[in-house]
N, C-alpha and C positions, 0 to 999 in steps of 0.2 A: 646252791642245790645240788644234790647229789647227782651225777650222770646215770644212775640204775634206768634202764629202759623199761616202761611199761606195756607190758602186751594185754590184749583182751584173747581170753581163751574160752568164753562161753557168753551165751547170751540166753535170757530169758523173757518171755511177754504175754500178757492178758490183755487185749484191746476189743475194741467192737469189731473187729474183724477176725477174732475168733480166739480161742482159750490158749493158744501156745505160737511159738516162734514161727512154724511154719504156715500155719494160717494167717499170720501177719504178713510175713515176707510173700504170700501169694496174693493176698489183699492189696498190698503196696503196688506190687507188680502190675497186677491187674486194675488199678484204679478204681479199688471197690469204695465206694461211700458207705459207711457205718451208721450215717445219722437216720433215727427213727424217731417214732413218737416213743417217749417214755414211759416204761411199763412199773417200774419201781414203786411209785407213788401217785397219787392224782396229781397233775400238773396244772390243771385246767385253771387254776388262779394266778398262774404265771405267765409272763410276756410270750412264752414260747412253750410248747410240748415238747419240742425238738431236742435229742441229746444222743450223743452215742454211745449207748449203753453195752458194756460186756457181757459177755455170758455168765453165768452161774459159776463161783468157785467150782471146780472138779470134785465130787466125792473123794476121789481116790487121794485127792492132796490135802484133805482136810482130816486132823485127828480131833479126838473129842473136845479137847481144850480149844483148838482153833477154830470149832463149830460155835462157839460161844463169842468168837473174836468178830471183829466190826468186818464188813465187806472190803475194806481195803487192806486191812491186814491180811485176809485171806487172799486177796489177789497177791498181795507181796510175797506172801509164803508160796503160793503157787509158781510165780515167775521163779525165784530165788532157788526154788527145788529143781526147775527145768534148766537154769544157768548151770546149775553147780552139774547137772547130769551132763550138760552139753559141753561143759570143760573137762570133763573124765574125774571127776573128783569125787563122783559116787564111792563110799566105804573108804574115802582117806581121812578118817576123823583125825590122824596127826597132823595132818595140813591144815584142815578146817580149826583144829583147836588153837590153831596161830594166826588164823587170818583175822582182817580188818573188815569190820561190816560198817557201812555208811548208808542210811537210806533218807530220803526226802519225802515230805508229804506236804498238803496243803492245810485240808479241813481236819486230817485225823479220822477219828471215829464219831462224826459228827452225827451220823445214822443212829448210832446207840443212843447219842444224847438225846436226839430228837425223840427218839422211842421211848426212853424213860421219861422224858417230860410229858410227852402224851400220856402215857399210863399215870403219872402223878396228876393230871389235871382232870382225869376221869375216877381219882380217887383211890386209886391203886398203890399198895406199898411196896416197893421192890427194894432188895438190899443193895445198898451203896456199892457194891462189888461189881456189879452190874455195868457201873460207870468206868471201871478199869481201861476198857478199851477207846473211853474217850481220849486219852491221851494218846499226843501225836507219837510218841516213842513206844506205843504198844508195837505195832507194824516191826520195828527193828529188834524188840525184845521178843516176839514171837519169833522170827525168825532165828534169832540166835540160839532161843532154847530148843527148837526142833532141829537145828541144822550144827548144834552144839559149837558155834563159832564163837571162840573167846578169848580173841584177840581185840583191839581197841574198837570201841563200839561209839557211834554218834548218830543221832538224829537231827536232821538241819530242816529249816522252816525260811524259806525267803520268797516265799510265794509262789508263783511259776516258773521261777529258778531254781527249787530246791533242789530236784533231784540230780540238774547239772550241774550244782555246786557240790553236790554228794560224791558224785562221780570224780571230780577234779581233786575233792579232799582226799577220798579212798587213794587214788592215785599218789597224792603227796607222802601217802603212810608207806607206801612201797617205795618211792624216790628217796624217802629219808631214812630206810632201812628199819621203819618200825613194823613191818610185815612183809611177808613174800607173795600173799596172796590175799587180794581183798574183793570182798561182793558189794557192789553199791547199786543204788538204782532208786527207784521210788514208787509209791502206790497212792492211789487215790480213789473214792469213791462218790458217785453222784449222792446227793442229800437234796432236801428242800434249802437247805440255809445258802448254798450256793446258786441256786434256783433265784431265790428272792434277792439275793445281792446282785447278781449280775442285771437280773430283770430292773432292780433299780436304777441300776446305772445305764440302762438301756443299752448294755453291750451286747445283749443276745440277740440272735438273729430267728426271724419267723420261718425261715427257709434255709437248706443246707448250705453251710457258710462259702463265702466265695473269697478267698483271700487274693488280695492283688488286683480284685475288680474293680472297675470302676463305678458298678452299681453295688459293692459289696455292702452290707446291711449289719454287720457284726457275726459274734462267734458263736458256736454250737459248744455247750460244754459236753466233756466225755469222761471216762473213768477207766482204772486197769492200773497194770503194773508194767516196770521195765526193768532189768536186771541184767548186769554185766558180773561177770568175773575179770579181775584184773590180775596180773600176774608180772612178777619180775622176768624179764624176756630169758635169762639164763636158765632160770629156775624152772620156767615153761618147758624149754629145749630139752632140759636134763632129764624131765618126765616125760617127754614125747607129744606133748601136748598141742594139737594144730593151734597157730596164731592166725586170729583172723584180722586182725589190725593192731596198729602201736596206736596207743594212747600218746600224743604227742606233746600236749600241754594243755593250760586253759587260762583265760583270765577272767577275772570277777571287778565290776566299778559299781557305782552308784551314781544316778543322775544329780541327787541333790535338788530336784526339779518340782515334784508336784506329787502327792501322795498315791493317783492312780494314773496320770496320763505322763505319756513319756517325752524326754526332751523334742521338741519339734524338729530338730536338726538331727536328730540320731546321735549326740555326742557322748553321751554314756555308751552307747551301743558299740559306736566305733571304737572308742577307748578298749571296751572288750574285747572286741574282733583283733585290736594291733597287739593287746596285752597276751590273747591267746597264741599270736604268731611268734611273738617275741618270746615267749615262755618254751615252744616249740622249736625255736631257731628255725622258723621259716619264713618265707619272704609272702608278700601277696601276690606274686606272680604265679607261684606255685599252687595256689587255691583252686581246687577243678570243680568243686561244688560247695553251695551254702544250703545247709538244710535249714530253712529259716524258722523263726519263731511263728511269722504268720498268722496272727488271729483273727485275720478280716475286719478288724475294727478299723475305721478310718485313720485315727491316729496313729497307730501302732504299723500298719502295713507303710504309710508314709514314712514315719519316722526311722523305720528298719530298712526300707530301699536307701533313703538318703545315707544311713550310715554305711551299707554294702557298696554305693558309690564313692563314699569317701574312703574306704580302706583299698578297694581296689582298682580304684581311678579308671583309667581310659579302658581297662579291660573287663569292667564290670558289665557292661550287655553282653559280652560273649560266654560271660560262667554262669551256668545252671544254677536256678534258685527255685525250690519249692518248699510248699509248705504241707506235711502232713495232716495236718489239723483238719484239713479239708475231707480225711478220710476217716481221723480216729477222734475228731473233736478235738477241744481244748481240754486237757487231761490235768492241767493246774499244778499241782505238786508232781506229780508222775511226769509232766511232760516232757521235761529234760531228758528223764532218762529213756524213755520209749523212744524219743527223736535221738538220742545218743545210738539205741539199738538199732536203728533205721539208717544211721549215718554208717555205722560198722556193716550193716547188709550192703548196702551201696559199694563199699572197699571190696568186700569179700565175695560177693556175687555178681558185680559189675551192670549194676542198674540204678539209675535215678527216678526215685519216684515222681509221680505227676503232682500236680496242685490241679485237682479235679474240680468241678462244678466252676472254674474260671472260663470265663467266654467272652468278656469284654476287657482284657487287660487295662489297667489305668493308662492312658496314654502319657499322663505325666510321669510314668515311671521308668519305661523303657527298658527295662531288665528281660531277661529269658526264664519264664515263669515256668516251664513246661505244663502248658496246659494239655488237660486230657488224657494222656497215655504216656505211662513210663519209657525211659530212654534208656537202651541198652548202650553203655559206653563206660570205658574204664578210665577213672581217676584216680589218683594218686594222694591227694589232699582233699579234706572235707573238714568243714567249719560248720557247727551245730550250735544256733542262737537260740539263747529261752533268757526274756527279758520279761521282767516281773513287775508288779504295781511297786510303786516307790522307787522305781529306778534302780532294782536291783538286777544288774545284768550279769549273765555269764555266757561265755563262750567256750566249747570246747573243739579241742583240734585232732583229728586222727589222721592215720596216714597208712598207706600200703606197706606192707613188710617188704 
């Protein structure tokens, strides 16, 4: 692997905490829970009506073509534009034309497909072109067209680790010399398909989720987008960009254990964390915070805790761990990117977001889960975990510049 260093120079976010990065950061610091009754559709037939629904896409961010795109496509474009502006790349067509673009998603434009099917079931004839946003790659294509990003382009779907994997893959484009700038992230929208699917698994909670709590009852679905601008470090310095953090490395593993359940001892998760540290040239003793996958499901929280203990060893009880899914819900294909944005904010703004709703930490776990309130603290290395169905595990490592 090339020694080219990868900097993070821009961030964008759309979540249940608000339509932009600053509302996201304020909500994380305040410990705001964005879980409410969903209003996008009638959820009365499902196990729960609760979800972390994001604000409607900003009209100023949506063009005529994008207005016909799916909800996650619009979220992705909005977050991408914010990240580009944050990085100071507005108007830099010369740099964007050569930039890489990698986006992760989960269900793609399922809301478009659901609407099409409902119209068909009523006897309405709609043109097949209306289904174009059904494709998972539609968000990537939309961003590329509207920002004129013409470098390597990839869409990744590895369930709930999709956008974390996208960030790592984009960093590789820079480290290998295929690009100097990359835009990476993920987008997801709430839809009936995910409500029905997770309800059938009895994985959703009828109350705001409580990661790592002894009485946790499951997850709350969420939606939104997270985007990061990655840049070769010397390239960023030469143009005077602010470096928010360094993307240090990542690890990807597979449990090869079960279609939905994680390995009970967190084997694949631990290997992903160790692989990220090895790729970054870091030691477990340097980790200052773990942004956990933390879904609030019984098996995931147990397996992830076991993995953290296995990797951090005797230090594990003293290393802060928190789950922002307690605030923004489980955003599925967008979760890894949104949590990567939160991880960079931890390094850039010196605070660790809390695990809200956590009232009784599971006594079997014994880690510092930051219940209730954010913690003002300076850390140098953050691991961000994303563990998906099928044991698709990705861990990202970021460090202070």
